[in-house]
Steps between C-alpha positions, in 0.01 A plus 500: 500500500663641812862561591644174629167317467318401183213280391395351165164357389575473126837345427690280261876494534768634728365763737805600704864434578613555859857517629584427862825435687582144602598536865714187481722613214436873459418436135190610312199269496275552199136390496268504198122516545271369225124495474295318238123514459264423213165568665393735220696344212534122522703489176799632697628186665877437475740643758876447511703534821869522405752250638681757717396372842231350721139595422232500773143509371138492612183435301243749626227381263458261210776251425842478338691222330863523611817385325851530636846349440388174664163460329546607139248267334137515615511745793272483802191694605475719810156638584370788711669562838801281415861616521821392330875549519711436189880482536587688180194664351257324269211530257133550587187437295210694648157340476211744436420733789835463677701731724849396609787692661867396490788651699851398396828524690770548242810283546344269759446131423176407671345173610228358276178490704123522465217532750159623592228588507590746775332437835227714663748663741873505566669256737719765671412817689570827320466856623170652622293181500599383152651163407733362236634175358835434338405339170845457348775541757864603451715192431790685662513787748451826309331350192166620354162374619130507412233571763123504553374786719148501643327812632167436677222761491551810712880531472695827520864403493779693662687711244820316407751447220728224368874501424446353152231496233170316550285398205200280444129481432171527683390137516157551661286767657554873510646780708737796475868575509570834666822700470578855616388613152153345522291185492467262203221241469601136456289248309540135410740448208680831550881489480680721753864604551645664813853634467753472783449762770145596396295559814159335470228300669213275391142569607182291485143579606221244450692278256809289554810539284750235386818586312789291372832678543851448364806596706837513317692411818456378857678517834380151592568157358723194522879508492758225457542489878132546598233300319255226603700209360831584666340632820343161564809299408670403825837347577554376856177663610579845358437680175773423249757777445447577132786752484790257525717419201341158460165662413606800290541322167132471402427599141184705555265620227377842394776735616698533180429689177164430333672333206658232719416281798 
């Protein structure tokens, strides 16, 4: 473990709690990072994610059966390289030989979503010849998101940092994460956590590296006034003005306390 950066290869439970400042409200954002693996002991198989906020997960190997507040009966199976987002936590049953990481944004009601397997490369340019894809985007400007980052062979990133925590798992391949304190090897299935402000960079040599990363916030995303539906709704040849009194009465979902609508 290193200051501001840590990795885990054996894990079962909550690994970290990170606190960041929500730039929109000035309030504390709290993220919980969980890792569950039963590669060595397949009898360990039940994992509970508390109903305190949205949970973003990725199956690095094996498979999990997932239950949440919508599907409480038979669950559904997600296999290797699949991701999920559960609005209010959930329950996981790990099949033998499974590794799964879950990052949870406390107090945020997420959108239920599932996807994968992740693609060979990202669909957007990232720094220093890397690429990334937005797997689960923020439903509203500032909300959390889940991302797939791809590092081809021969990458030495520019040293950089982030204004909030980053957490996730090595999905495929291998490489290193380097900080001013040293260099740590990264291998498939390894959970990693980078605290806000920790200077770091990722490095690859002959192998590629794919990681899935949780962000607790974003400075990009739709707003009530700017989103694809309203932007392409025209009145008299122009985009409708969605800020007038006639349009302000919509009863939108997901912005109140977790116990309500």
